[in-house]
C-alpha positions as CSV (number, residue, x, y, z in Angstrom):
1,M,-21.5,-1.7,112.0
2,T,-21.9,-4.6,109.4
3,N,-25.2,-5.5,107.8
4,I,-25.4,-8.6,110.0
5,E,-24.9,-6.6,113.1
6,S,-27.5,-4.1,112.1
7,I,-30.0,-6.8,111.4
8,M,-29.3,-8.5,114.7
9,K,-29.6,-5.2,116.7
10,I,-32.8,-4.0,115.0
11,G,-34.4,-7.5,115.0
12,T,-33.6,-7.9,118.7
13,K,-35.3,-4.6,119.4
14,V,-38.4,-5.8,117.7
15,L,-38.4,-9.2,119.5
16,L,-38.1,-7.4,122.8
17,G,-41.3,-5.4,122.0
18,G,-39.8,-2.3,120.5
19,E,-41.0,-0.4,117.4
20,I,-38.4,0.4,114.8
21,V,-38.1,3.9,113.3
22,K,-37.7,4.9,109.6
23,E,-34.0,5.3,109.9
24,E,-33.6,1.7,111.1
25,A,-35.9,0.5,108.3
26,A,-33.8,2.4,105.8
27,K,-30.7,0.5,107.0
28,L,-32.5,-2.8,106.5
29,G,-33.7,-1.7,103.1
30,A,-30.0,-1.0,102.1
31,V,-28.9,-4.5,103.0
32,E,-26.9,-6.1,100.2
33,D,-28.3,-9.1,98.4
34,K,-25.7,-11.5,100.0
35,D,-27.2,-10.7,103.4
36,V,-30.8,-10.9,102.5
37,P,-31.1,-14.5,103.7
38,F,-30.1,-13.4,107.2
39,L,-32.6,-10.6,107.0
40,L,-35.3,-13.1,106.1
41,A,-34.3,-15.4,108.9
42,M,-34.7,-12.6,111.4
43,A,-38.1,-11.5,109.9
44,D,-39.2,-15.1,110.2
45,K,-38.2,-15.2,113.9
46,I,-40.3,-12.1,114.4
47,R,-43.2,-13.7,112.6
48,Q,-42.9,-16.8,114.8
49,Q,-43.0,-14.8,118.0
50,F,-45.8,-12.4,117.2
51,V,-48.2,-14.3,114.9
52,G,-47.1,-18.0,115.2
53,D,-47.2,-20.7,112.5
54,D,-50.7,-20.3,111.3
55,V,-51.0,-19.1,107.6
56,D,-54.1,-17.1,106.9
57,L,-55.5,-18.2,103.5
58,C,-58.0,-16.0,101.6
59,A,-59.7,-16.0,98.2
60,I,-61.6,-13.4,96.2
61,V,-64.1,-13.3,93.3
62,N,-64.2,-10.5,90.8
63,G,-67.9,-9.7,91.3
64,R,-68.2,-6.9,88.8
65,S,-65.5,-6.4,86.1
66,G,-64.3,-3.4,84.1
67,R,-65.7,0.1,83.3
68,C,-64.0,1.7,86.4
69,S,-63.9,5.5,86.2
70,E,-60.6,5.7,88.0
71,N,-57.2,5.9,86.2
72,C,-55.0,3.8,88.4
73,R,-52.0,3.2,86.1
74,F,-51.7,-0.6,86.9
75,C,-55.4,-1.5,86.5
76,A,-56.8,-3.5,83.6
77,Q,-60.3,-2.6,84.6
78,S,-60.0,1.2,84.1
79,V,-61.9,2.9,81.3
80,H,-58.7,4.9,80.7
81,H,-56.9,1.7,79.5
82,Q,-57.5,-0.7,76.6
83,A,-56.7,-4.1,78.3
84,N,-58.2,-7.2,76.9
85,I,-60.3,-8.4,79.8
86,Q,-63.8,-9.7,80.5
87,I,-66.2,-6.9,81.3
88,Y,-69.5,-7.8,83.0
89,P,-72.1,-6.4,85.5
90,L,-72.5,-7.7,89.0
91,L,-72.6,-11.5,89.1
92,S,-75.8,-13.1,90.2
93,E,-76.1,-13.9,93.9
94,A,-76.0,-17.6,93.1
95,K,-72.7,-17.3,91.3
96,L,-71.2,-15.2,94.1
97,V,-72.3,-17.7,96.8
98,A,-71.0,-20.6,94.6
99,A,-67.6,-18.9,94.3
100,A,-67.4,-18.6,98.1
101,K,-68.3,-22.3,98.6
102,Q,-65.6,-23.2,96.0
103,A,-63.0,-21.2,98.0
104,E,-64.1,-22.8,101.2
105,A,-63.7,-26.3,99.7
106,G,-60.3,-25.2,98.4
107,G,-59.0,-24.4,101.9
108,A,-59.6,-20.6,102.3
109,L,-60.3,-19.1,105.7
110,R,-61.6,-15.8,104.3
111,F,-63.5,-14.8,101.2
112,S,-64.1,-11.4,99.6
113,I,-66.3,-10.1,96.9
114,V,-64.4,-7.4,94.9
115,T,-66.2,-5.0,92.5
116,S,-64.8,-2.5,90.1
117,G,-65.7,1.2,90.4
118,R,-64.8,4.1,92.6
119,G,-67.1,3.3,95.4
120,V,-70.6,2.4,96.6
121,E,-72.0,5.7,97.9
122,Q,-74.5,5.8,95.0
123,D,-74.2,2.2,93.8
124,S,-77.5,0.7,92.8
125,D,-75.9,-2.8,93.1
126,F,-75.2,-2.3,96.8
127,P,-78.3,-4.1,98.1
128,K,-77.5,-7.1,95.9
129,M,-74.0,-7.1,97.2
130,V,-75.2,-7.1,100.8
131,S,-77.7,-9.9,100.1
132,A,-75.0,-12.1,98.7
133,L,-72.6,-11.4,101.6
134,K,-75.4,-12.3,104.1
135,R,-75.9,-15.6,102.3
136,I,-72.2,-16.4,102.3
137,N,-72.0,-15.6,106.0
138,Q,-75.0,-17.9,106.7
139,E,-74.1,-20.8,104.3
140,T,-70.4,-21.1,104.9
141,N,-67.8,-21.1,107.7
142,L,-65.8,-18.4,105.9
143,K,-64.8,-15.1,107.4
144,V,-66.5,-12.7,105.1
145,C,-64.8,-9.7,103.6
146,A,-65.7,-7.0,101.0
147,S,-63.8,-4.7,98.7
148,F,-66.2,-2.1,97.1
149,G,-64.1,1.1,97.0
150,T,-65.1,4.2,98.9
151,L,-67.8,4.1,101.5
152,T,-70.2,6.1,103.6
153,L,-70.4,5.3,107.3
154,E,-74.0,4.2,106.8
155,R,-73.0,1.7,104.1
156,A,-70.0,0.5,106.1
157,K,-72.4,-0.2,109.0
158,E,-74.7,-2.2,106.6
159,L,-71.7,-4.3,105.7
160,K,-71.0,-4.9,109.3
161,A,-74.6,-5.9,110.0
162,A,-74.5,-8.3,107.0
163,G,-71.7,-10.3,108.6
164,V,-68.7,-8.7,107.0
165,S,-65.7,-8.9,109.4
166,R,-63.1,-7.1,107.3
167,Y,-63.1,-4.4,104.7
168,H,-60.4,-4.3,102.0
169,H,-59.1,-1.0,100.6
170,N,-55.5,-0.7,99.5
171,V,-53.5,2.5,99.8
172,E,-51.4,1.0,96.9
173,S,-48.2,3.0,97.6
174,S,-46.8,5.8,99.8
175,R,-48.5,9.1,100.2
176,N,-45.7,10.8,98.3
177,F,-45.8,8.4,95.4
178,Y,-49.6,8.1,95.1
179,S,-50.0,10.9,92.5
180,K,-47.9,8.8,90.1
181,V,-50.3,5.9,90.6
182,C,-53.6,7.7,90.2
183,T,-55.0,11.2,89.7
184,T,-58.7,10.7,89.6
185,H,-58.8,10.4,93.4
186,T,-56.3,11.1,96.2
187,Y,-54.4,9.2,98.9
188,N,-56.5,11.1,101.4
189,D,-59.7,9.6,99.8
190,R,-58.3,6.2,100.6
191,A,-57.3,7.2,104.1
192,T,-60.8,8.4,104.7
193,T,-62.3,5.1,103.6
194,I,-60.1,3.3,106.0
195,A,-61.2,5.6,108.8
196,I,-64.8,5.0,108.0
197,A,-64.4,1.2,108.0
198,H,-62.7,1.4,111.4
199,E,-65.5,3.7,112.7
200,A,-68.1,1.1,111.6
201,G,-66.4,-1.6,113.7
202,L,-64.8,-3.4,110.7
203,E,-61.3,-4.8,110.6
204,V,-59.3,-3.3,107.8
205,C,-57.2,-5.0,105.1
206,S,-55.0,-2.5,103.3
207,G,-51.7,-2.9,101.5
208,G,-50.3,-2.1,98.1
209,I,-48.3,-3.0,95.0
210,I,-44.6,-3.5,94.7
211,G,-43.1,-2.6,91.4
212,L,-45.0,0.5,90.3
213,G,-41.8,2.5,89.9
214,E,-41.6,3.4,93.5
215,S,-38.4,3.5,95.6
216,M,-37.6,1.3,98.7
217,E,-38.2,4.5,100.7
218,D,-41.7,4.7,99.3
219,R,-42.3,1.1,100.4
220,I,-41.0,1.8,103.9
221,D,-43.2,5.0,104.1
222,M,-46.2,2.9,103.0
223,A,-45.5,0.4,105.8
224,F,-45.2,3.1,108.4
225,E,-48.4,4.8,107.2
226,L,-50.3,1.5,107.3
227,R,-49.0,0.9,110.9
228,A,-50.3,4.4,111.8
229,F,-53.7,3.6,110.3
230,G,-54.0,0.6,112.6
231,V,-54.8,-1.9,109.8
232,H,-55.2,-5.6,110.7
233,S,-54.0,-7.2,107.4
234,V,-51.5,-6.1,104.8
235,P,-51.8,-7.7,101.3
236,L,-48.6,-7.2,99.3
237,N,-49.1,-7.5,95.5
238,I,-46.3,-7.5,93.0
239,L,-47.0,-5.7,89.7
240,N,-47.9,-8.2,86.9
241,P,-47.9,-5.7,84.0
242,I,-50.9,-6.1,81.7
243,K,-50.9,-5.1,78.1
244,G,-53.1,-2.1,77.5
245,T,-52.4,-0.5,80.8
246,A,-50.1,2.5,81.5
247,L,-47.6,0.3,83.3
248,A,-47.5,-2.5,80.6
249,E,-43.8,-2.0,80.0
250,Q,-42.8,-1.5,83.7
251,P,-39.6,-3.6,84.4
252,P,-40.0,-6.3,87.0
253,V,-38.6,-6.1,90.6
254,P,-35.9,-8.7,91.2
255,P,-37.1,-11.6,93.4
256,R,-34.6,-10.9,96.2
257,E,-35.7,-7.3,96.4
258,I,-39.3,-8.5,96.7
259,L,-38.4,-10.8,99.5
260,K,-36.4,-8.0,101.2
261,T,-39.5,-5.8,101.0
262,F,-41.7,-8.4,102.6
263,A,-39.2,-8.8,105.4
264,L,-39.2,-5.1,106.1
265,F,-43.0,-5.0,106.5
266,R,-42.6,-7.7,109.2
267,F,-40.0,-5.7,111.1
268,I,-42.2,-2.6,110.9
269,M,-45.5,-4.4,111.7
270,P,-44.5,-7.5,113.8
271,D,-48.0,-8.5,115.0
272,K,-50.0,-7.9,111.8
273,G,-51.2,-10.3,109.1
274,I,-48.9,-9.8,106.1
275,R,-49.9,-11.7,103.0
276,T,-48.6,-12.3,99.5
277,A,-51.2,-11.5,96.9
278,G,-51.4,-10.9,93.1
279,G,-48.2,-11.3,91.0
280,R,-46.3,-13.7,93.3
281,E,-46.4,-16.6,90.9
282,V,-45.0,-14.4,88.0
283,N,-42.5,-12.5,90.0
284,L,-41.2,-14.9,92.6
285,R,-41.6,-18.1,90.6
286,D,-39.7,-20.9,92.4
287,L,-39.0,-18.6,95.4
288,Q,-42.6,-18.3,96.5
289,A,-42.1,-20.6,99.5
290,I,-39.2,-18.5,100.7
291,S,-41.7,-15.6,101.5
292,L,-43.3,-17.9,104.1
293,M,-39.9,-18.3,105.7
294,G,-39.2,-14.5,105.6
295,G,-42.0,-12.9,107.6
296,I,-45.1,-13.6,105.6
297,N,-48.0,-15.3,107.4
298,G,-50.8,-15.2,104.8
299,M,-51.6,-15.8,101.1
300,L,-54.3,-14.9,98.6
301,I,-55.0,-18.2,96.9
302,G,-56.8,-19.1,93.7
303,G,-57.2,-16.5,91.0
304,Y,-57.0,-12.7,91.1
305,L,-59.2,-10.0,89.5
306,T,-58.1,-10.3,85.9
307,T,-55.3,-12.8,86.1
308,G,-55.1,-16.4,87.1
309,G,-53.2,-18.0,90.0
310,R,-52.3,-21.5,91.1
311,N,-54.8,-24.1,92.1
312,Y,-55.7,-24.3,95.8
313,E,-54.1,-27.7,96.4
314,M,-50.6,-26.5,95.4
315,D,-50.6,-23.5,97.8
316,V,-52.0,-25.6,100.7
317,A,-49.3,-28.2,100.1
318,M,-46.6,-25.5,100.0
319,V,-47.7,-24.3,103.4
320,E,-47.8,-27.7,104.9
321,D,-44.4,-28.7,103.4
322,L,-42.8,-25.8,105.3
323,G,-44.2,-27.2,108.6
324,L,-46.7,-24.4,108.9
325,R,-50.5,-24.7,109.5
326,P,-52.8,-23.5,106.8
327,L,-55.9,-21.9,108.3
328,A,-59.1,-22.9,106.6
329,A,-62.8,-22.0,107.1
330,K,-63.4,-25.1,109.2
331,D,-61.1,-23.5,111.8
332,A,-63.0,-20.2,111.9
333,K,-66.4,-20.9,113.4
């Protein structure tokens, strides 16, 4: 069976409501570069059928930067690395709310406060975080998210009561590869946080990073694990190596391989929100728009945690130029 025939057969199975298995995903992952455009077209047809033409736009603020105890090899905020970044305590409530309002004005539908650190079980800043989230929920039309690391059920319920609709906590890579990403906590710790967020009634946003040195099999395993976790949104970052981190010299993933990976996630999770996130500008360059024609239906816009992005207007225009509909906060409430 040719690549084209395999793509057609597996894609048709998904379009008819079936779920693909790992062996089928592996076939798609082995598609040659010359056939990637056909794979993207089928992924886009799946996207059209299951999630439509709306593009979910979100933005974040780095609410507290640096001094993280964990040793995630990609992260500039880890105390185990010597990256040249801004380090600061939790931003004031006024600054956090102002960042949210700026994101709303720029066209975002969702907004998340992200803080460095392992988690908030014993975090003295947590009441301030909750207070800021409440104000953002009250003073904007944004769908409010949070990304604070590990949780207790009690604190997850406090976030829910504050108006948080979705909790972000990436698995970063596959279960098998995770020990090569971080050793100060485990994959199971991340899975536990996802389960706690679910139990508290929060939607879950969880994805990972492409380009850590993992194989295509690892990416496929991550997608199937996220499907099993029942997450609602899957952000896909592409490593942007930062000087001073353990992965500073990691070679980049070719753009076609990135696009192929995005397409595979759509085949595996046809009805979920799948969004491009950090590193797309650096790694995809002029091919960024193609991701939105290859299964992706969301984007993280504006800046990231320790690196910049494009301005809001450019990304909104890119979505509209493709004939898609950018979802903004005015559409939310």
